[in-house]
N, C-alpha and C positions, 0 to 999 in steps of 0.2 A: 470209864465211860459213864456219862450221866444218864440216869433214868429220866423219862419225860418230865416228871414232877420236879426232880432235882434240877433239871435244866431250866425249867420255868422259874424256880425259886432263885436261881443264880442270876437271872436277868433283872435289870432294873425295871421299874414300872414303865418308864419311857420306852425301853427296848421291847417290852411285851406289847405295849400299845402299838408301836411302830410295826411289829411283826404281824399283829392281828389286822391292822389296816392294809398291809401289803397283801395278805391273804384275801381280804375282801376286794381289793382293787384287781387282783388276779382273776377273781370270779366275775369281773365286769361291773363292779359296783363303785360308786363314788360317794364321798361324804356330802351331806347337805345339812345346812344349819337353818333351823326354822325358829322364828321368834313368835311367840304367842302372847296374848294378853295375860297378865297376872290376875287370875280369877279371885285371888285372895285380897286384892286391893279394894278399898272402900269405893274408890272412884269407878271401878269396873262394875261393882254391884249397883251403884247409883245409876250408872248409864243403862244397865239392863232393865232396871225398874222403870226408868224414864221412857225407854223405848217401848216397853210392854204397855205402859199406861197410855202412850200416844196412839196405840192401836185399838183401844177399848171400843170406841164408837166409829171406827173406820169401816165403811161399807165394803171396801175392797178386801179388807182382812176377813170380814164375815164371809164373803163370797169364797175366798181362798180356803178358809177352814171348812166350809161346807163341801167344797170340791174334794179336799183331802179326805174327809170322812167318807164321802161317796166312793172315791177311788181306792181307798185303803183296803188291802187284803188282810183281814184280821181273822180269817178262819184258822182255828186251832190255837188261838191265843188264849192264855189263861185269864 
């Protein structure tokens, strides 16, 4: 008879992944794939910079930041 570790070692990666996913599904979970921007790409960095610069003199941005500062609960922050 296989010990738990020996059994795991005897399974292929595909079999172990399949078993793990079956356990998760039995627990009521389902897989979800999420695509996010690649923050390492130069185009992402340029877009962030451009969007930030577009807000520099925006009166709505100043109003929003003032509201956040007023509403923020920073008690106990270092």
